[in-house]
C-alpha positions in Angstrom: 153.6 34.7 134.6 157.8 35.7 134.0 159.9 35.2 136.8 162.6 37.2 138.1 165.6 36.7 139.8 165.7 34.2 143.0 168.1 35.8 145.6 168.5 33.6 148.9 169.1 35.7 152.0 169.1 35.2 156.0 165.9 36.0 157.7 166.0 37.9 160.7 166.2 34.7 162.9 169.3 33.5 160.7 170.9 36.5 160.9 170.8 36.2 164.7 172.0 32.7 164.9 174.9 33.1 162.3 176.3 36.2 164.1 175.7 34.7 167.5 177.7 31.6 166.5 180.4 33.6 165.0 181.0 35.4 168.3 180.9 32.1 170.1 183.5 30.7 167.9 185.5 34.0 168.4 185.2 33.6 172.2 186.1 30.2 172.8 189.2 30.6 170.3 190.5 33.3 172.3 189.1 31.9 175.8 190.3 28.5 175.3 186.7 27.0 175.9 186.1 24.7 173.8 182.6 23.9 174.8 181.9 27.8 173.6 183.6 26.9 170.3 181.8 23.8 169.6 178.1 25.3 170.3 179.1 28.4 167.7 180.5 26.0 165.3 177.4 23.9 165.4 175.0 27.0 165.1 177.6 27.9 161.8 176.6 24.5 160.6 173.0 24.9 161.0 173.1 27.9 159.2 174.9 26.2 156.7 172.8 23.0 156.3 169.6 25.4 156.3 171.3 27.9 153.2 171.7 24.1 151.5 168.3 22.8 151.8 166.9 26.6 150.2 169.8 26.3 147.1 168.5 22.6 146.6 165.1 23.2 147.0 163.4 23.4 143.6 159.8 24.8 143.0 158.1 24.3 139.7 154.7 26.2 140.7 153.2 28.3 138.0 150.9 31.3 139.3 148.4 32.5 137.4 146.1 35.7 138.7 142.7 36.5 137.8 140.9 39.5 138.8 136.8 38.7 138.8 135.3 41.1 137.7 138.1 43.7 136.6 136.2 46.7 136.4 133.4 47.5 139.6 131.5 50.6 140.6 132.3 51.6 144.1 130.8 49.3 147.0 130.8 46.1 144.4 132.8 42.8 145.3 135.7 42.0 143.8 138.3 39.6 143.8 141.6 38.3 142.9 141.9 34.3 142.2 145.5 33.0 142.4 145.2 29.6 140.2 148.5 27.5 142.1 149.7 24.4 140.2 152.7 22.8 140.3 154.3 21.7 136.9 157.6 19.8 137.7 157.4 15.7 136.7 157.0 13.1 139.1 160.1 11.3 139.7 159.2 8.3 141.7 160.0 8.3 145.2 162.5 11.0 146.8 165.7 9.7 148.5 165.5 9.8 152.0 162.3 11.1 152.2 159.7 8.6 151.4 157.6 11.3 149.4 156.7 11.7 145.6 159.9 13.5 143.5 158.8 16.6 142.2 156.9 17.5 145.2 156.6 21.3 146.2 158.1 22.8 149.2 156.0 24.9 151.1 155.5 28.4 149.8 154.8 31.7 150.9 153.2 34.3 148.0 152.6 38.2 148.8 150.6 40.4 146.6 151.2 43.6 147.3 147.8 45.6 146.8 147.6 49.4 146.9 146.4 51.3 149.7 146.8 47.9 152.0 149.6 45.7 153.7 148.6 43.2 150.4 147.5 39.9 150.9 149.7 36.5 152.0 148.9 33.1 151.5 150.3 29.8 151.9 150.6 27.0 149.7 151.0 23.7 151.1 153.0 21.1 149.4 151.8 20.2 145.7 152.2 16.7 143.9 153.0 17.2 140.3 150.3 18.3 138.3 148.4 18.9 141.3 146.3 22.5 141.2 144.8 24.8 144.1 142.9 27.8 143.9 143.4 30.5 146.5 141.3 33.5 146.4 141.2 37.1 148.8 138.6 40.4 148.2 140.4 43.5 146.9 139.0 47.2 148.6 136.7 48.6 146.5 134.9 51.3 149.1 136.3 53.8 146.8 136.7 55.0 143.2 140.1 54.8 141.5 142.6 52.4 140.4 143.6 49.3 142.5 146.9 47.9 141.6 148.4 44.1 142.4 152.1 42.5 141.8 154.7 42.2 141.4 153.4 39.1 143.1 156.3 37.7 145.6 157.4 34.1 146.1 159.4 32.5 149.0 160.3 29.4 150.2 162.5 28.8 153.1 164.3 25.7 155.4 162.5 24.2 158.1 164.5 26.2 160.5 163.4 29.5 159.6 166.9 30.7 159.0 167.1 31.3 155.3 164.5 31.9 152.5 164.6 32.6 148.5 162.3 34.9 147.1 161.3 35.6 143.7 159.2 37.8 141.6 156.3 36.5 139.5 155.0 39.3 137.0 153.6 41.5 135.3 151.3 42.8 138.0 147.3 43.9 137.0 144.9 46.6 138.2 141.0 47.1 139.0 139.2 50.1 138.2 136.6 50.8 140.8 134.4 53.2 138.7 132.0 55.5 141.2 129.1 54.3 142.6 125.8 54.6 140.6 122.5 55.8 142.2 119.6 54.5 140.7 117.9 58.0 139.4 115.1 58.8 136.6 116.5 60.2 133.4 115.9 63.8 132.5 112.7 64.9 130.6 113.1 65.6 126.9 113.6 69.1 126.4 111.2 71.3 125.1 110.9 72.1 121.3 113.0 71.0 118.4 116.3 70.1 118.6 118.2 70.4 115.5 121.3 67.9 116.4 118.5 65.5 117.6 119.6 62.1 116.3 122.5 63.4 114.0 124.7 60.5 115.6 121.7 58.1 115.6 120.7 57.1 112.0 117.1 55.7 111.4 116.9 51.9 111.4 115.7 50.7 107.8 112.9 48.3 108.5 112.8 48.1 112.1 109.6 49.2 114.6 109.5 52.4 115.3 107.1 55.5 116.1 106.1 57.7 113.1 106.1 57.0 109.3 109.2 57.9 107.7 109.5 56.9 104.2 109.1 54.1 101.7 111.9 51.9 100.1 112.3 48.9 97.9 112.6 45.6 99.3 115.9 43.9 100.3 116.5 40.2 101.0 115.8 39.9 104.8 113.6 42.5 105.7 110.1 41.4 107.3 107.5 40.5 105.2 104.9 42.1 107.6 106.7 45.7 106.7 105.4 45.5 102.9 103.6 48.0 101.9 100.8 46.4 99.3 99.2 49.2 98.2 101.9 51.0 97.2 103.2 47.7 95.9 100.3 47.4 93.6 100.7 50.7 92.4 104.4 50.7 91.6 104.7 46.9 90.4 107.5 46.4 93.1 107.8 45.3 96.6 107.9 48.3 98.8 108.7 48.5 102.5 107.5 51.0 105.2 110.5 52.5 107.0 109.5 54.2 110.1 111.5 56.5 112.0 113.5 55.7 115.1 112.6 57.2 118.3 113.4 60.7 119.2 116.8 61.3 120.8 118.0 63.5 123.3 121.1 65.3 124.3 122.5 66.2 127.7 125.7 68.2 128.9 127.0 67.4 132.0 129.4 69.5 133.9 131.5 68.5 136.3 133.3 71.4 138.9 136.7 70.2 139.7 138.3 73.1 140.5 140.6 72.8 143.9 139.0 73.8 146.6 135.5 74.2 145.2 135.0 71.2 147.5 136.2 68.8 150.4 137.3 65.1 149.2 134.1 63.5 151.1 132.3 66.0 148.9 133.7 65.7 145.6 133.0 62.0 145.7 129.6 62.8 145.7 129.7 65.2 143.1 131.7 62.3 141.0 128.9 59.9 141.8 126.4 62.6 141.3 127.8 62.6 137.7 128.0 58.8 137.1 124.1 58.6 138.0 123.1 60.9 135.7 125.2 59.6 132.7 124.0 56.0 133.6 120.3 57.1 133.8 120.3 59.2 130.7 122.8 56.1 128.5 119.8 53.5 129.7 117.6 56.1 128.0 119.6 56.0 124.7 120.5 59.9 125.0 123.4 61.1 123.7 125.9 62.1 126.8 128.6 64.6 127.2 130.6 65.4 130.1 132.5 68.2 130.5 134.7 69.2 132.8 136.4 72.6 134.3 139.7 71.2 133.9 139.2 71.0 130.2 138.2 67.4 129.7 135.8 67.2 126.8 134.6 63.5 125.7 132.1 64.6 123.3 128.8 63.4 122.6 129.0 59.6 123.5 127.3 57.0 121.3 128.6 53.8 122.0 129.7 51.2 124.9 133.2 51.7 124.3 133.1 55.2 124.6 130.9 55.2 127.8 133.3 52.8 129.3 135.6 55.3 128.3 133.4 58.1 130.0 133.1 56.0 133.4 136.8 55.2 133.6 137.9 58.9 133.1 135.7 59.8 136.4 137.5 56.9 138.1 140.3 58.7 138.3 139.5 62.3 138.4 140.7 64.5 141.0 140.4 67.9 141.5 142.3 70.5 139.5 143.5 73.9 139.8 143.5 74.4 136.0 140.7 76.2 134.1 138.1 78.2 135.5 134.0 78.0 135.5 133.5 81.0 133.4 136.2 79.5 130.1 134.4 76.4 130.9 130.6 77.5 130.2 132.1 79.9 127.1 132.8 76.6 125.8 129.9 75.2 125.6 128.3 75.0 122.4 124.6 75.5 121.7 122.5 73.4 119.8 119.5 71.9 122.0 119.6 69.7 124.7 120.4 69.8 128.3 122.6 70.7 130.6 123.2 69.4 134.1 125.6 71.1 136.4 127.0 69.4 139.1 128.8 71.9 141.2 130.1 72.1 145.5 130.0 74.9 147.1 130.4 77.9 145.3 129.7 81.8 145.2 126.1 82.7 143.9 128.1 84.3 141.4 128.9 81.2 139.8 125.5 79.8 140.1 123.9 82.9 138.0 126.7 82.3 135.5 125.3 78.8 135.2 121.8 79.9 134.9 122.8 82.5 132.2 123.3 79.3 129.9 120.0 78.8 130.0 119.3 80.4 127.0 121.7 78.2 124.7 120.2 74.7 126.0 116.3 73.5 126.2 116.8 72.8 129.2 118.8 73.2 132.6 119.5 71.4 136.0 121.7 72.5 138.9 122.9 70.2 141.5 124.3 72.0 144.1 126.0 70.2 147.2 126.5 72.9 149.2 128.7 70.9 152.2 128.5 71.8 155.7 127.8 75.7 154.9 124.0 76.9 153.4 123.6 76.2 149.9 123.6 79.6 147.8 120.3 80.7 146.4 119.7 80.9 142.7 117.6 83.6 141.8 116.2 85.3 138.1 113.3 85.1 136.3 113.9 81.5 134.8 114.4 79.8 138.5 110.8 81.3 139.5 108.9 80.5 136.2 110.3 76.8 136.7 112.4 76.9 133.5 115.6 76.2 135.6 115.5 73.0 138.1 117.2 73.1 141.2 118.6 70.2 143.2 120.1 70.8 146.6 121.9 67.8 148.1 122.7 68.3 152.2 125.5 66.9 153.7 122.9 64.3 155.0 121.0 63.9 152.4 120.7 60.9 149.7 121.5 62.3 146.0 119.0 59.7 144.5 115.7 61.0 146.5 116.9 64.9 146.0 117.1 64.2 142.4 113.9 61.7 142.4 112.0 64.3 144.2 112.9 67.2 141.9 112.6 65.2 138.7 109.2 64.0 137.3 109.7 60.7 137.0 107.0 59.6 133.7 109.1 60.4 130.4 107.8 63.3 128.6 109.1 66.7 127.5 109.5 69.3 130.1 109.1 72.9 130.0 
């Protein structure tokens, strides 16, 4: 870790002793009282000795900070490990101490942690080459970014009158992702999705559900996939190629309009979105996240893209920008399912969301009404069961409400 300057400062006790001793020296001279002068001079000498001890004290400690793990979901424990080693070379026995040369002094380490008072650790003297590991837990009760560092190292004299501080950097970060509940994925939509599988090409030579085509044999193919009747007719080895299972598409809409939900309710909205995204991606669906602030991830098809989506959810906050009507108008038609996660909004906003039903193969509205009464969603689509409504009250658990409304058996719905 790189080090910055190490300024020497007097502690509060050192300042009091130095100022008090100076007053005694002046008083002794003015009043002609030798005892006061001697007492003041002794105090100043003590401060000087403390400063010399701190300046002469050398520390070759190396500190390495590691966050384990570096990305967690809210409520999952994470901690910082500080590996502290003395890199000084032993030089026999130090004069007048009887201790091994290169032995480090008692060092205080303070690691600032955002949102807390930080962590303070005391490191006992270490012999050359010795290493110890200290650890402390990080606050992970809420999503967001927890920043640590730069680490402050300080060492003082035995009297506690002077200290020498040094900053070891750089700092590190912990990403706290939203809490994810275990829920069932959405059923597949009814009918053919013209975009299904567009970003998930068929795998050659892998086991699938339906016969797709025959292709020439390639070195490395499983011989059990050879289609022998066709091979006999053509004279060349032909391998059966099956189509991969059907892949769904899910668009998740998050309402981040400022004032649409109080802070506690907004956290529940974000957690619900993360739960839906995780459940759908676990099944292999393509997932797209859209927010009323204008964010649009596009359809996520890989682990890196999913990580970027979850990191966005870790830091998203209510925004005054954007409108629900503009966001709904920007959603492209093309099949798949729309999941709208909203807070306490007027009934007109709910009707506008239901009106998008004709552009999607399925529509699910997750409504967090907050402390007030839930707005009712009307229309023929709701009465016929073409729109699924999941209402999560202030005292309700999202996973229980979702699993009660969404069938657990996979298949096509509506």
